PyMOL Python script that loads the backbone (N, CA, C, O; Angstrom):
from pymol import cmd

cmd.read_pdbstr("""\
ATOM      1  N   UNK A   1       0.837  -1.193   0.000  1.00  0.00           N
ATOM      2  CA  UNK A   1       0.000   0.000   0.000  1.00  0.00           C
ATOM      3  C   UNK A   1       0.878   1.252   0.000  1.00  0.00           C
ATOM      4  O   UNK A   1       1.911   1.312   0.668  1.00  0.00           O
ATOM      5  N   UNK A   2       0.445   2.228  -0.755  1.00  0.00           N
ATOM      6  CA  UNK A   2       1.143   3.504  -0.804  1.00  0.00           C
ATOM      7  C   UNK A   2       0.283   4.557  -0.115  1.00  0.00           C
ATOM      8  O   UNK A   2      -0.908   4.693  -0.395  1.00  0.00           O
ATOM      9  N   UNK A   3       0.904   5.283   0.776  1.00  0.00           N
ATOM     10  CA  UNK A   3       0.154   6.335   1.463  1.00  0.00           C
ATOM     11  C   UNK A   3       0.028   7.562   0.567  1.00  0.00           C
ATOM     12  O   UNK A   3       0.773   7.724  -0.400  1.00  0.00           O
ATOM     13  N   UNK A   4      -0.911   8.407   0.901  1.00  0.00           N
ATOM     14  CA  UNK A   4      -1.107   9.643   0.146  1.00  0.00           C
ATOM     15  C   UNK A   4       0.145  10.509   0.183  1.00  0.00           C
ATOM     16  O   UNK A   4       0.520  11.121  -0.818  1.00  0.00           O
ATOM     17  N   UNK A   5       0.778  10.555   1.327  1.00  0.00           N
ATOM     18  CA  UNK A   5       1.995  11.359   1.499  1.00  0.00           C
ATOM     19  C   UNK A   5       3.125  10.822   0.619  1.00  0.00           C
ATOM     20  O   UNK A   5       3.850  11.598  -0.005  1.00  0.00           O
ATOM     21  N   UNK A   6       3.275   9.489   0.569  1.00  0.00           N
ATOM     22  CA  UNK A   6       4.317   8.885  -0.264  1.00  0.00           C
ATOM     23  C   UNK A   6       4.065   9.187  -1.733  1.00  0.00           C
ATOM     24  O   UNK A   6       4.993   9.522  -2.469  1.00  0.00           O
ATOM     25  N   UNK A   7       2.819   9.071  -2.159  1.00  0.00           N
ATOM     26  CA  UNK A   7       2.471   9.383  -3.542  1.00  0.00           C
ATOM     27  C   UNK A   7       2.780  10.845  -3.860  1.00  0.00           C
ATOM     28  O   UNK A   7       3.310  11.155  -4.927  1.00  0.00           O
ATOM     29  N   UNK A   8       2.451  11.728  -2.942  1.00  0.00           N
ATOM     30  CA  UNK A   8       2.721  13.159  -3.143  1.00  0.00           C
ATOM     31  C   UNK A   8       4.217  13.419  -3.283  1.00  0.00           C
ATOM     32  O   UNK A   8       4.632  14.202  -4.138  1.00  0.00           O
ATOM     33  N   UNK A   9       5.027  12.771  -2.455  1.00  0.00           N
ATOM     34  CA  UNK A   9       6.486  12.950  -2.541  1.00  0.00           C
ATOM     35  C   UNK A   9       7.022  12.413  -3.862  1.00  0.00           C
ATOM     36  O   UNK A   9       7.885  13.037  -4.481  1.00  0.00           O
ATOM     37  N   UNK A  10       6.519  11.258  -4.300  1.00  0.00           N
ATOM     38  CA  UNK A  10       6.974  10.686  -5.572  1.00  0.00           C
ATOM     39  C   UNK A  10       6.616  11.596  -6.750  1.00  0.00           C
ATOM     40  O   UNK A  10       7.431  11.808  -7.648  1.00  0.00           O
ATOM     41  N   UNK A  11       5.409  12.125  -6.739  1.00  0.00           N
ATOM     42  CA  UNK A  11       5.008  13.046  -7.810  1.00  0.00           C
ATOM     43  C   UNK A  11       5.940  14.246  -7.856  1.00  0.00           C
ATOM     44  O   UNK A  11       6.414  14.638  -8.922  1.00  0.00           O
ATOM     45  N   UNK A  12       6.196  14.819  -6.696  1.00  0.00           N
ATOM     46  CA  UNK A  12       7.047  16.004  -6.643  1.00  0.00           C
ATOM     47  C   UNK A  12       8.461  15.687  -7.115  1.00  0.00           C
ATOM     48  O   UNK A  12       9.045  16.459  -7.876  1.00  0.00           O
ATOM     49  N   UNK A  13       9.015  14.564  -6.676  1.00  0.00           N
ATOM     50  CA  UNK A  13      10.402  14.254  -7.035  1.00  0.00           C
ATOM     51  C   UNK A  13      10.537  13.759  -8.476  1.00  0.00           C
ATOM     52  O   UNK A  13      11.510  14.094  -9.150  1.00  0.00           O
ATOM     53  N   UNK A  14       9.576  12.968  -8.956  1.00  0.00           N
ATOM     54  CA  UNK A  14       9.676  12.398 -10.302  1.00  0.00           C
ATOM     55  C   UNK A  14       9.160  13.335 -11.393  1.00  0.00           C
ATOM     56  O   UNK A  14       9.714  13.381 -12.491  1.00  0.00           O
ATOM     57  N   UNK A  15       8.111  14.072 -11.088  1.00  0.00           N
ATOM     58  CA  UNK A  15       7.478  14.915 -12.099  1.00  0.00           C
ATOM     59  C   UNK A  15       7.744  16.399 -11.915  1.00  0.00           C
ATOM     60  O   UNK A  15       7.499  17.200 -12.817  1.00  0.00           O
ATOM     61  N   UNK A  16       8.249  16.763 -10.740  1.00  0.00           N
ATOM     62  CA  UNK A  16       8.516  18.168 -10.468  1.00  0.00           C
ATOM     63  C   UNK A  16       7.272  18.992 -10.214  1.00  0.00           C
ATOM     64  O   UNK A  16       7.292  20.217 -10.336  1.00  0.00           O
ATOM     65  N   UNK A  17       6.184  18.315  -9.858  1.00  0.00           N
ATOM     66  CA  UNK A  17       4.930  19.013  -9.565  1.00  0.00           C
ATOM     67  C   UNK A  17       4.120  18.187  -8.579  1.00  0.00           C
ATOM     68  O   UNK A  17       4.365  16.995  -8.393  1.00  0.00           O
ATOM     69  N   UNK A  18       3.162  18.836  -7.959  1.00  0.00           N
ATOM     70  CA  UNK A  18       2.310  18.131  -7.006  1.00  0.00           C
ATOM     71  C   UNK A  18       1.360  17.197  -7.747  1.00  0.00           C
ATOM     72  O   UNK A  18       1.153  17.322  -8.954  1.00  0.00           O
ATOM     73  N   UNK A  19       0.790  16.260  -6.998  1.00  0.00           N
ATOM     74  CA  UNK A  19      -0.193  15.350  -7.585  1.00  0.00           C
ATOM     75  C   UNK A  19      -1.382  16.131  -8.132  1.00  0.00           C
ATOM     76  O   UNK A  19      -1.887  15.820  -9.210  1.00  0.00           O
ATOM     77  N   UNK A  20      -1.828  17.136  -7.398  1.00  0.00           N
ATOM     78  CA  UNK A  20      -2.957  17.954  -7.841  1.00  0.00           C
ATOM     79  C   UNK A  20      -2.643  18.649  -9.156  1.00  0.00           C
ATOM     80  O   UNK A  20      -3.476  18.675 -10.062  1.00  0.00           O
ATOM     81  N   UNK A  21      -1.449  19.211  -9.264  1.00  0.00           N
ATOM     82  CA  UNK A  21      -1.037  19.879 -10.507  1.00  0.00           C
ATOM     83  C   UNK A  21      -0.962  18.877 -11.654  1.00  0.00           C
ATOM     84  O   UNK A  21      -1.406  19.172 -12.764  1.00  0.00           O
ATOM     85  N   UNK A  22      -0.407  17.707 -11.399  1.00  0.00           N
ATOM     86  CA  UNK A  22      -0.314  16.657 -12.423  1.00  0.00           C
ATOM     87  C   UNK A  22      -1.703  16.270 -12.908  1.00  0.00           C
ATOM     88  O   UNK A  22      -1.937  16.152 -14.111  1.00  0.00           O
ATOM     89  N   UNK A  23      -2.632  16.070 -11.964  1.00  0.00           N
ATOM     90  CA  UNK A  23      -3.996  15.674 -12.313  1.00  0.00           C
ATOM     91  C   UNK A  23      -4.666  16.742 -13.174  1.00  0.00           C
ATOM     92  O   UNK A  23      -5.358  16.404 -14.134  1.00  0.00           O
ATOM     93  N   UNK A  24      -4.477  18.018 -12.853  1.00  0.00           N
ATOM     94  CA  UNK A  24      -5.054  19.095 -13.654  1.00  0.00           C
ATOM     95  C   UNK A  24      -4.465  19.120 -15.060  1.00  0.00           C
ATOM     96  O   UNK A  24      -5.181  19.360 -16.032  1.00  0.00           O
ATOM     97  N   UNK A  25      -3.178  18.875 -15.166  1.00  0.00           N
ATOM     98  CA  UNK A  25      -2.547  18.858 -16.497  1.00  0.00           C
ATOM     99  C   UNK A  25      -3.051  17.697 -17.342  1.00  0.00           C
ATOM    100  O   UNK A  25      -3.255  17.843 -18.548  1.00  0.00           O
ATOM    101  N   UNK A  26      -3.251  16.547 -16.715  1.00  0.00           N
ATOM    102  CA  UNK A  26      -3.803  15.399 -17.440  1.00  0.00           C
ATOM    103  C   UNK A  26      -5.218  15.719 -17.921  1.00  0.00           C
ATOM    104  O   UNK A  26      -5.576  15.410 -19.058  1.00  0.00           O
ATOM    105  N   UNK A  27      -6.014  16.335 -17.057  1.00  0.00           N
ATOM    106  CA  UNK A  27      -7.364  16.746 -17.451  1.00  0.00           C
ATOM    107  C   UNK A  27      -7.307  17.721 -18.623  1.00  0.00           C
ATOM    108  O   UNK A  27      -8.090  17.607 -19.566  1.00  0.00           O
ATOM    109  N   UNK A  28      -6.390  18.671 -18.565  1.00  0.00           N
ATOM    110  CA  UNK A  28      -6.250  19.657 -19.641  1.00  0.00           C
ATOM    111  C   UNK A  28      -5.917  18.964 -20.965  1.00  0.00           C
ATOM    112  O   UNK A  28      -6.540  19.246 -21.989  1.00  0.00           O
ATOM    113  N   UNK A  29      -4.945  18.068 -20.945  1.00  0.00           N
ATOM    114  CA  UNK A  29      -4.563  17.370 -22.176  1.00  0.00           C
ATOM    115  C   UNK A  29      -5.719  16.537 -22.720  1.00  0.00           C
ATOM    116  O   UNK A  29      -5.948  16.501 -23.929  1.00  0.00           O
ATOM    117  N   UNK A  30      -6.440  15.875 -21.835  1.00  0.00           N
ATOM    118  CA  UNK A  30      -7.592  15.078 -22.258  1.00  0.00           C
ATOM    119  C   UNK A  30      -8.682  15.982 -22.835  1.00  0.00           C
ATOM    120  O   UNK A  30      -9.341  15.618 -23.808  1.00  0.00           O
ATOM    121  N   UNK A  31      -8.870  17.147 -22.242  1.00  0.00           N
ATOM    122  CA  UNK A  31      -9.902  18.065 -22.732  1.00  0.00           C
ATOM    123  C   UNK A  31      -9.594  18.531 -24.151  1.00  0.00           C
ATOM    124  O   UNK A  31     -10.508  18.695 -24.959  1.00  0.00           O
ATOM    125  N   UNK A  32      -8.328  18.743 -24.459  1.00  0.00           N
ATOM    126  CA  UNK A  32      -7.953  19.158 -25.811  1.00  0.00           C
ATOM    127  C   UNK A  32      -8.355  18.089 -26.821  1.00  0.00           C
ATOM    128  O   UNK A  32      -8.861  18.401 -27.899  1.00  0.00           O
ATOM    129  N   UNK A  33      -8.128  16.840 -26.468  1.00  0.00           N
ATOM    130  CA  UNK A  33      -8.495  15.731 -27.352  1.00  0.00           C
ATOM    131  C   UNK A  33     -10.012  15.685 -27.567  1.00  0.00           C
ATOM    132  O   UNK A  33     -10.482  15.524 -28.693  1.00  0.00           O
ATOM    133  N   UNK A  34     -10.764  15.826 -26.485  1.00  0.00           N
ATOM    134  CA  UNK A  34     -12.226  15.784 -26.591  1.00  0.00           C
ATOM    135  C   UNK A  34     -12.757  16.953 -27.411  1.00  0.00           C
ATOM    136  O   UNK A  34     -13.688  16.781 -28.197  1.00  0.00           O
ATOM    137  N   UNK A  35     -12.182  18.132 -27.240  1.00  0.00           N
ATOM    138  CA  UNK A  35     -12.597  19.290 -28.034  1.00  0.00           C
ATOM    139  C   UNK A  35     -12.269  19.080 -29.509  1.00  0.00           C
ATOM    140  O   UNK A  35     -13.064  19.442 -30.377  1.00  0.00           O
ATOM    141  N   UNK A  36     -11.111  18.501 -29.799  1.00  0.00           N
ATOM    142  CA  UNK A  36     -10.747  18.206 -31.196  1.00  0.00           C
ATOM    143  C   UNK A  36     -11.730  17.228 -31.826  1.00  0.00           C
ATOM    144  O   UNK A  36     -11.983  17.284 -33.030  1.00  0.00           O
ATOM    145  N   UNK A  37     -12.283  16.332 -31.013  1.00  0.00           N
ATOM    146  CA  UNK A  37     -13.240  15.342 -31.518  1.00  0.00           C
ATOM    147  C   UNK A  37     -14.645  15.912 -31.674  1.00  0.00           C
ATOM    148  O   UNK A  37     -15.559  15.206 -32.100  1.00  0.00           O
ATOM    149  N   UNK A  38     -14.821  17.190 -31.330  1.00  0.00           N
ATOM    150  CA  UNK A  38     -16.092  17.850 -31.578  1.00  0.00           C
ATOM    151  C   UNK A  38     -17.044  17.950 -30.405  1.00  0.00           C
ATOM    152  O   UNK A  38     -18.173  18.410 -30.574  1.00  0.00           O
ATOM    153  N   UNK A  39     -16.625  17.534 -29.219  1.00  0.00           N
ATOM    154  CA  UNK A  39     -17.504  17.669 -28.060  1.00  0.00           C
ATOM    155  C   UNK A  39     -17.670  19.141 -27.697  1.00  0.00           C
ATOM    156  O   UNK A  39     -16.774  19.956 -27.918  1.00  0.00           O
ATOM    157  N   UNK A  40     -18.828  19.462 -27.138  1.00  0.00           N
ATOM    158  CA  UNK A  40     -19.061  20.832 -26.681  1.00  0.00           C
ATOM    159  C   UNK A  40     -18.276  21.069 -25.394  1.00  0.00           C
ATOM    160  O   UNK A  40     -17.813  20.128 -24.749  1.00  0.00           O
ATOM    161  N   UNK A  41     -18.137  22.333 -25.038  1.00  0.00           N
ATOM    162  CA  UNK A  41     -17.433  22.691 -23.806  1.00  0.00           C
ATOM    163  C   UNK A  41     -18.135  22.062 -22.604  1.00  0.00           C
ATOM    164  O   UNK A  41     -17.483  21.522 -21.710  1.00  0.00           O
ATOM    165  N   UNK A  42     -19.447  22.134 -22.587  1.00  0.00           N
ATOM    166  CA  UNK A  42     -20.204  21.553 -21.470  1.00  0.00           C
ATOM    167  C   UNK A  42     -20.013  20.036 -21.406  1.00  0.00           C
ATOM    168  O   UNK A  42     -19.838  19.488 -20.318  1.00  0.00           O
ATOM    169  N   UNK A  43     -20.043  19.356 -22.538  1.00  0.00           N
ATOM    170  CA  UNK A  43     -19.830  17.904 -22.564  1.00  0.00           C
ATOM    171  C   UNK A  43     -18.454  17.549 -22.020  1.00  0.00           C
ATOM    172  O   UNK A  43     -18.311  16.606 -21.242  1.00  0.00           O
ATOM    173  N   UNK A  44     -17.451  18.299 -22.428  1.00  0.00           N
ATOM    174  CA  UNK A  44     -16.091  18.043 -21.954  1.00  0.00           C
ATOM    175  C   UNK A  44     -16.009  18.269 -20.449  1.00  0.00           C
ATOM    176  O   UNK A  44     -15.426  17.460 -19.726  1.00  0.00           O
ATOM    177  N   UNK A  45     -16.586  19.355 -19.986  1.00  0.00           N
ATOM    178  CA  UNK A  45     -16.563  19.653 -18.550  1.00  0.00           C
ATOM    179  C   UNK A  45     -17.186  18.516 -17.751  1.00  0.00           C
ATOM    180  O   UNK A  45     -16.617  18.078 -16.751  1.00  0.00           O
ATOM    181  N   UNK A  46     -18.336  18.038 -18.178  1.00  0.00           N
ATOM    182  CA  UNK A  46     -19.011  16.952 -17.469  1.00  0.00           C
ATOM    183  C   UNK A  46     -18.216  15.652 -17.552  1.00  0.00           C
ATOM    184  O   UNK A  46     -18.133  14.915 -16.570  1.00  0.00           O
ATOM    185  N   UNK A  47     -17.636  15.369 -18.704  1.00  0.00           N
ATOM    186  CA  UNK A  47     -16.815  14.167 -18.872  1.00  0.00           C
ATOM    187  C   UNK A  47     -15.631  14.174 -17.920  1.00  0.00           C
ATOM    188  O   UNK A  47     -15.246  13.130 -17.392  1.00  0.00           O
ATOM    189  N   UNK A  48     -15.054  15.347 -17.702  1.00  0.00           N
ATOM    190  CA  UNK A  48     -13.879  15.462 -16.833  1.00  0.00           C
ATOM    191  C   UNK A  48     -14.234  15.568 -15.353  1.00  0.00           C
ATOM    192  O   UNK A  48     -13.346  15.681 -14.508  1.00  0.00           O
ATOM    193  N   UNK A  49     -15.528  15.532 -15.035  1.00  0.00           N
ATOM    194  CA  UNK A  49     -15.938  15.526 -13.639  1.00  0.00           C
ATOM    195  C   UNK A  49     -16.305  16.869 -13.051  1.00  0.00           C
ATOM    196  O   UNK A  49     -16.524  16.977 -11.844  1.00  0.00           O
ATOM    197  N   UNK A  50     -16.377  17.892 -13.877  1.00  0.00           N
ATOM    198  CA  UNK A  50     -16.808  19.203 -13.395  1.00  0.00           C
ATOM    199  C   UNK A  50     -18.336  19.229 -13.344  1.00  0.00           C
ATOM    200  O   UNK A  50     -18.992  18.653 -14.212  1.00  0.00           O
ATOM    201  N   UNK A  51     -18.901  19.887 -12.342  1.00  0.00           N
ATOM    202  CA  UNK A  51     -20.355  20.001 -12.222  1.00  0.00           C
ATOM    203  C   UNK A  51     -20.936  21.034 -13.172  1.00  0.00           C
ATOM    204  O   UNK A  51     -22.112  20.975 -13.530  1.00  0.00           O
ATOM    205  N   UNK A  52     -20.102  21.976 -13.574  1.00  0.00           N
ATOM    206  CA  UNK A  52     -20.522  23.001 -14.524  1.00  0.00           C
ATOM    207  C   UNK A  52     -19.326  23.420 -15.363  1.00  0.00           C
ATOM    208  O   UNK A  52     -18.185  23.069 -15.061  1.00  0.00           O
ATOM    209  N   UNK A  53     -19.600  24.171 -16.415  1.00  0.00           N
ATOM    210  CA  UNK A  53     -18.546  24.511 -17.368  1.00  0.00           C
ATOM    211  C   UNK A  53     -17.563  25.559 -16.855  1.00  0.00           C
ATOM    212  O   UNK A  53     -16.392  25.529 -17.235  1.00  0.00           O
ATOM    213  N   UNK A  54     -18.003  26.483 -16.005  1.00  0.00           N
ATOM    214  CA  UNK A  54     -17.139  27.618 -15.641  1.00  0.00           C
ATOM    215  C   UNK A  54     -15.819  27.220 -14.971  1.00  0.00           C
ATOM    216  O   UNK A  54     -14.794  27.800 -15.327  1.00  0.00           O
ATOM    217  N   UNK A  55     -15.772  26.272 -14.027  1.00  0.00           N
ATOM    218  CA  UNK A  55     -14.467  25.890 -13.469  1.00  0.00           C
ATOM    219  C   UNK A  55     -13.567  25.220 -14.516  1.00  0.00           C
ATOM    220  O   UNK A  55     -12.347  25.385 -14.496  1.00  0.00           O
ATOM    221  N   UNK A  56     -14.184  24.466 -15.424  1.00  0.00           N
ATOM    222  CA  UNK A  56     -13.408  23.852 -16.506  1.00  0.00           C
ATOM    223  C   UNK A  56     -12.810  24.921 -17.411  1.00  0.00           C
ATOM    224  O   UNK A  56     -11.639  24.844 -17.783  1.00  0.00           O
ATOM    225  N   UNK A  57     -13.615  25.916 -17.761  1.00  0.00           N
ATOM    226  CA  UNK A  57     -13.139  26.998 -18.629  1.00  0.00           C
ATOM    227  C   UNK A  57     -11.968  27.725 -17.971  1.00  0.00           C
ATOM    228  O   UNK A  57     -10.984  28.051 -18.635  1.00  0.00           O
ATOM    229  N   UNK A  58     -12.075  27.978 -16.671  1.00  0.00           N
ATOM    230  CA  UNK A  58     -10.989  28.653 -15.940  1.00  0.00           C
ATOM    231  C   UNK A  58      -9.718  27.812 -15.951  1.00  0.00           C
ATOM    232  O   UNK A  58      -8.627  28.347 -16.147  1.00  0.00           O
ATOM    233  N   UNK A  59      -9.846  26.498 -15.743  1.00  0.00           N
ATOM    234  CA  UNK A  59      -8.675  25.612 -15.768  1.00  0.00           C
ATOM    235  C   UNK A  59      -8.045  25.605 -17.158  1.00  0.00           C
ATOM    236  O   UNK A  59      -6.824  25.698 -17.292  1.00  0.00           O
ATOM    237  N   UNK A  60      -8.877  25.494 -18.188  1.00  0.00           N
ATOM    238  CA  UNK A  60      -8.375  25.449 -19.560  1.00  0.00           C
ATOM    239  C   UNK A  60      -7.627  26.732 -19.897  1.00  0.00           C
ATOM    240  O   UNK A  60      -6.552  26.699 -20.497  1.00  0.00           O
ATOM    241  N   UNK A  61      -8.211  27.865 -19.503  1.00  0.00           N
ATOM    242  CA  UNK A  61      -7.581  29.160 -19.785  1.00  0.00           C
ATOM    243  C   UNK A  61      -6.264  29.314 -19.037  1.00  0.00           C
ATOM    244  O   UNK A  61      -5.329  29.928 -19.551  1.00  0.00           O
ATOM    245  N   UNK A  62      -6.181  28.768 -17.833  1.00  0.00           N
ATOM    246  CA  UNK A  62      -4.942  28.829 -17.051  1.00  0.00           C
ATOM    247  C   UNK A  62      -3.792  28.157 -17.804  1.00  0.00           C
ATOM    248  O   UNK A  62      -2.671  28.667 -17.809  1.00  0.00           O
ATOM    249  N   UNK A  63      -4.064  27.023 -18.435  1.00  0.00           N
ATOM    250  CA  UNK A  63      -3.006  26.279 -19.113  1.00  0.00           C
ATOM    251  C   UNK A  63      -2.761  26.715 -20.548  1.00  0.00           C
ATOM    252  O   UNK A  63      -1.633  26.627 -21.034  1.00  0.00           O
ATOM    253  N   UNK A  64      -3.800  27.186 -21.236  1.00  0.00           N
ATOM    254  CA  UNK A  64      -3.633  27.498 -22.656  1.00  0.00           C
ATOM    255  C   UNK A  64      -3.594  28.990 -22.962  1.00  0.00           C
ATOM    256  O   UNK A  64      -3.111  29.396 -24.019  1.00  0.00           O
ATOM    257  N   UNK A  65      -4.104  29.812 -22.035  1.00  0.00           N
ATOM    258  CA  UNK A  65      -4.180  31.241 -22.305  1.00  0.00           C
ATOM    259  C   UNK A  65      -5.367  31.627 -23.162  1.00  0.00           C
ATOM    260  O   UNK A  65      -5.494  32.781 -23.571  1.00  0.00           O
ATOM    261  N   UNK A  66      -6.239  30.664 -23.438  1.00  0.00           N
ATOM    262  CA  UNK A  66      -7.451  30.934 -24.217  1.00  0.00           C
ATOM    263  C   UNK A  66      -8.585  30.073 -23.673  1.00  0.00           C
ATOM    264  O   UNK A  66      -8.353  29.097 -22.960  1.00  0.00           O
ATOM    265  N   UNK A  67      -9.798  30.444 -24.014  1.00  0.00           N
ATOM    266  CA  UNK A  67     -10.942  29.650 -23.583  1.00  0.00           C
ATOM    267  C   UNK A  67     -11.056  28.405 -24.465  1.00  0.00           C
ATOM    268  O   UNK A  67     -10.466  28.361 -25.545  1.00  0.00           O
ATOM    269  N   UNK A  68     -11.803  27.399 -24.022  1.00  0.00           N
ATOM    270  CA  UNK A  68     -12.007  26.225 -24.873  1.00  0.00           C
ATOM    271  C   UNK A  68     -12.660  26.582 -26.207  1.00  0.00           C
ATOM    272  O   UNK A  68     -12.329  25.989 -27.234  1.00  0.00           O
ATOM    273  N   UNK A  69     -13.584  27.545 -26.202  1.00  0.00           N
ATOM    274  CA  UNK A  69     -14.218  27.966 -27.458  1.00  0.00           C
ATOM    275  C   UNK A  69     -13.196  28.582 -28.407  1.00  0.00           C
ATOM    276  O   UNK A  69     -13.219  28.308 -29.607  1.00  0.00           O
ATOM    277  N   UNK A  70     -12.304  29.406 -27.881  1.00  0.00           N
ATOM    278  CA  UNK A  70     -11.258  29.990 -28.721  1.00  0.00           C
ATOM    279  C   UNK A  70     -10.367  28.888 -29.291  1.00  0.00           C
ATOM    280  O   UNK A  70      -9.970  28.944 -30.455  1.00  0.00           O
ATOM    281  N   UNK A  71     -10.058  27.894 -28.473  1.00  0.00           N
ATOM    282  CA  UNK A  71      -9.254  26.757 -28.938  1.00  0.00           C
ATOM    283  C   UNK A  71      -9.975  26.030 -30.070  1.00  0.00           C
ATOM    284  O   UNK A  71      -9.371  25.720 -31.097  1.00  0.00           O
ATOM    285  N   UNK A  72     -11.258  25.759 -29.882  1.00  0.00           N
ATOM    286  CA  UNK A  72     -12.030  25.070 -30.925  1.00  0.00           C
ATOM    287  C   UNK A  72     -12.047  25.877 -32.216  1.00  0.00           C
ATOM    288  O   UNK A  72     -11.923  25.315 -33.304  1.00  0.00           O
ATOM    289  N   UNK A  73     -12.200  27.200 -32.099  1.00  0.00           N
ATOM    290  CA  UNK A  73     -12.236  28.047 -33.291  1.00  0.00           C
ATOM    291  C   UNK A  73     -10.904  28.035 -34.030  1.00  0.00           C
ATOM    292  O   UNK A  73     -10.880  28.158 -35.255  1.00  0.00           O
ATOM    293  N   UNK A  74      -9.814  27.890 -33.317  1.00  0.00           N
ATOM    294  CA  UNK A  74      -8.497  27.820 -33.969  1.00  0.00           C
ATOM    295  C   UNK A  74      -8.324  26.520 -34.744  1.00  0.00           C
ATOM    296  O   UNK A  74      -7.525  26.452 -35.678  1.00  0.00           O
ATOM    297  N   UNK A  75      -9.067  25.496 -34.360  1.00  0.00           N
ATOM    298  CA  UNK A  75      -8.971  24.212 -35.046  1.00  0.00           C
ATOM    299  C   UNK A  75      -9.652  24.232 -36.404  1.00  0.00           C
ATOM    300  O   UNK A  75      -9.359  23.401 -37.263  1.00  0.00           O
ATOM    301  N   UNK A  76     -10.560  25.180 -36.599  1.00  0.00           N
ATOM    302  CA  UNK A  76     -11.321  25.246 -37.858  1.00  0.00           C
ATOM    303  C   UNK A  76     -10.504  25.786 -38.997  1.00  0.00           C
ATOM    304  O   UNK A  76     -11.005  25.900 -40.116  1.00  0.00           O
TER     305      UNK A  76
END
""", "prot")
cmd.dss("prot")
cmd.show_as("cartoon", "prot")
cmd.util.cbc("prot")
cmd.orient("prot")
């Protein structure tokens, strides 16, 4: 069994970021794929476990510097 603390230390030492930061980055990368496949912003937010679109939009903008809609428009 691995404790939460041990996992957190491994993430920090191996990845150079916290587990929470790693999880958000994985969600961001997955969201880009779902948006490329044509899902709506709301569908992507719900798929990633967000209860509403606004926290997802804020996370996406933090990592990309643009909203998910702006990202989708650039794909066209």
